[in-house]
C-alpha positions in Angstrom: -0.7 28.1 26.6 -0.1 24.7 25.0 0.8 25.1 21.3 2.0 21.5 20.8 0.8 19.4 17.9 1.3 15.9 16.6 3.3 15.6 13.4 1.5 13.6 10.7 3.6 10.8 9.3 6.3 11.9 6.8 5.7 15.7 7.1 8.7 16.5 9.3 11.0 14.5 7.1 9.6 16.3 4.0 10.5 19.7 5.5 13.9 18.5 6.5 14.5 17.2 3.0 13.5 20.6 1.5 16.0 22.4 3.7 18.8 20.0 2.8 18.1 20.3 -1.0 17.1 23.9 -1.6 18.4 26.1 1.3 21.5 28.3 0.8 22.2 27.9 4.5 21.6 24.8 6.5 20.9 25.4 10.2 22.7 22.1 10.9 25.9 23.9 10.0 25.4 26.5 12.6 24.4 23.9 15.2 27.5 21.7 14.4 29.8 24.7 14.6 28.4 25.7 18.0 28.6 22.1 19.4 32.2 21.9 18.2 33.3 25.0 20.0 34.1 23.2 23.3 34.4 19.6 24.6 31.0 18.1 25.2 30.6 15.3 27.8 26.8 15.0 28.2 24.4 16.5 25.7 20.6 16.8 25.9 18.2 17.4 23.0 14.7 18.5 24.3 12.1 18.0 21.6 14.4 15.8 19.6 11.7 14.7 17.2 12.9 11.9 14.8 16.5 12.6 15.8 17.5 14.9 12.9 20.3 16.5 15.0 21.4 13.6 17.0 24.0 12.6 14.5 25.8 16.0 15.2 25.8 15.4 18.9 27.0 11.8 18.6 29.8 12.9 16.3 31.1 15.6 18.8 30.5 14.2 22.2 33.7 13.1 24.0 34.7 9.4 24.3 32.7 8.0 27.2 30.1 10.8 26.9 26.4 10.5 26.4 23.7 12.0 24.3 20.0 12.1 25.5 16.9 13.0 23.7 13.3 13.5 24.8 10.1 14.0 22.7 6.4 13.7 23.4 5.7 11.8 20.2 6.4 8.0 20.6 6.4 7.5 16.8 9.2 10.1 16.3 11.2 8.6 19.2 10.8 5.1 17.7 12.1 6.5 14.3 15.1 8.0 16.1 15.8 4.7 17.8 15.7 2.8 14.6 18.1 5.4 12.9 20.6 5.2 15.7 20.2 1.7 17.0 23.9 1.1 17.1 24.6 4.2 19.3 25.4 2.7 22.7 25.8 6.1 24.4 22.4 7.4 23.3 19.3 7.5 25.5 15.9 8.3 24.0 12.8 8.9 26.1 9.2 9.7 25.5 8.2 12.7 27.6 6.9 16.3 27.6 8.7 19.6 28.1 5.7 20.5 30.2 6.5 18.0 32.9 9.5 17.4 35.2 12.4 16.3 33.0 13.4 12.6 33.8 17.0 13.5 34.5 19.0 14.3 37.6 20.2 17.7 38.7 23.3 19.0 36.9 23.3 16.1 34.4 24.3 17.9 31.2 27.0 20.4 30.0 25.0 21.3 26.8 21.2 21.4 26.3 19.5 22.2 23.0 15.9 22.8 22.1 15.6 23.3 18.3 12.3 24.4 16.8 10.3 23.1 19.9 10.5 25.5 22.8 7.7 27.7 21.4 5.3 24.7 22.0 5.8 24.9 25.8 2.7 25.4 27.8 4.7 27.3 30.5 8.0 28.5 29.1 9.3 29.7 32.5 8.7 26.2 34.1 10.4 24.5 31.1 13.4 26.8 31.2 13.7 26.3 35.0 13.7 22.6 34.5 16.4 22.9 31.9 18.4 25.0 34.2 18.0 22.3 36.9 19.5 19.6 34.7 22.4 21.8 33.5 25.8 21.7 35.2 27.3 25.0 36.4 28.7 26.8 33.4 26.6 24.7 31.0 24.9 26.2 27.9 21.4 26.0 26.5 20.6 26.7 22.9 17.1 27.6 21.8 16.3 28.0 18.1 13.1 29.1 16.5 11.5 31.3 13.8 10.9 35.1 13.9 8.0 37.1 12.7 9.9 37.7 9.4 10.2 33.9 8.8 8.7 32.5 5.6 6.6 35.6 4.8 6.2 34.4 1.2 4.4 31.3 2.3 1.9 33.4 4.2 1.4 35.5 1.1 0.8 32.4 -0.9 -1.6 31.0 1.7 -3.6 34.3 1.5 -4.0 33.8 -2.2 -5.1 30.2 -1.6 -7.3 30.5 1.4 -8.1 34.2 1.9 -6.0 34.6 5.0 -2.2 34.6 5.5 -1.7 33.0 8.9 -4.0 31.4 11.5 -3.9 32.7 15.1 -2.0 29.7 16.6 0.8 29.9 13.9 0.9 33.7 14.5 1.8 33.1 18.1 4.3 30.3 17.4 6.1 32.3 14.7 7.6 35.0 17.1 7.1 33.4 20.5 10.8 32.8 21.0 11.6 36.5 20.6 8.6 38.1 22.1 7.8 35.8 25.1 10.5 33.3 25.7 13.6 35.4 25.3 12.6 37.9 28.1 11.9 34.9 30.4 15.3 33.4 29.6 16.9 36.6 30.6 15.3 36.3 34.0 16.1 32.7 34.5 19.8 32.7 33.3 22.5 35.3 34.2 23.9 35.3 30.6 21.8 35.3 27.5 23.0 36.1 23.9 21.0 36.1 20.7 21.8 35.8 17.0 19.6 36.2 13.9 20.1 33.5 11.2 19.0 34.2 7.7 18.6 31.9 4.7 16.3 31.2 1.8 15.0 28.2 0.0 14.7 28.2 -3.8 12.3 25.6 -5.1 12.9 24.7 -8.7 9.3 24.2 -9.6 5.7 24.2 -8.2 5.9 20.5 -7.4 8.7 21.0 -5.0 7.2 24.1 -3.4 3.8 22.3 -2.9 5.5 19.3 -1.5 7.0 21.6 1.1 3.8 23.6 1.7 1.7 20.5 2.2 4.1 19.3 4.9 3.6 22.4 7.0 1.3 23.1 10.0 0.0 26.1 8.0 -1.4 23.8 5.4 -2.7 21.3 7.9 -4.6 24.0 9.8 -5.9 25.8 6.7 -5.9 24.6 3.2 -6.2 20.9 4.2 -9.2 21.5 6.4 -10.8 23.6 3.6 -10.3 20.7 1.2 -8.2 22.7 -1.3 -7.2 20.6 -4.3 -3.8 20.3 -6.0 -5.2 22.3 -9.0 -6.3 25.1 -6.7 -2.9 25.1 -5.0 -1.1 25.3 -8.3 -3.3 28.2 -9.4 -2.4 30.1 -6.3 1.3 30.0 -7.2 2.4 33.3 -8.7 5.3 31.7 -10.6 6.2 28.3 -12.2 9.8 28.0 -11.2 12.5 29.3 -8.8 10.0 29.9 -6.1 11.8 31.6 -3.2 11.0 31.2 0.5 13.0 33.4 2.9 13.8 32.0 6.4 14.7 34.0 9.4 15.5 32.2 12.7 16.7 33.3 16.1 19.3 31.4 18.1 19.3 32.2 21.8 22.2 30.9 24.0 21.7 30.8 27.8 24.5 30.1 30.2 24.1 28.8 33.7 26.2 30.4 36.4 
């Protein structure tokens, strides 16, 4: 099942901005703390997007080490290249997690796939490819939402469109836990999991709607229905301090 999609220009950055400004817990803090746990020589970011997390990896990789990123969207890869054009130890490639990864066996001591693995057409094949490019003892971090993630936005969407969540987003929302985690436990000898909770507090409707209109939920529902800004404002049940709870799952796999 291929759940991939192409980000419209600016929408990923808009969501990142909201998390930086309004979240009580930044997932980047968890990622950075994990990366800093041990020396890192060669790091790979699968589904790196516009390079939001590359700064963390570049800051923590050892002297002489490398950071590699791969994403299927050429525009996002180009954005990442422009952001980190002075990083001589960074390699960025356009490619898909549904194909053979363009790296040699046992190339990396840390791999990460943040908010992307649930787009894989064949998660087992993708995880096996990741295992192939991992060194013995290397770790793989997978992060994604759970079924409890952003429930308030689905309640809002129901008021706006008449339904809470479309079928494809329903699958994406808990695919890491329901489908991918059991596969990971068969592919890797050691797998641990951790639930990460946070919430965003939007100060007003403008900021909430700026976030909502950058989501795939909006793109596949309200946008297609032609909902106006006035209609979207009317569907808000409050004018300020609009809270959106976030629940994520971090899965860490270790290769023997």
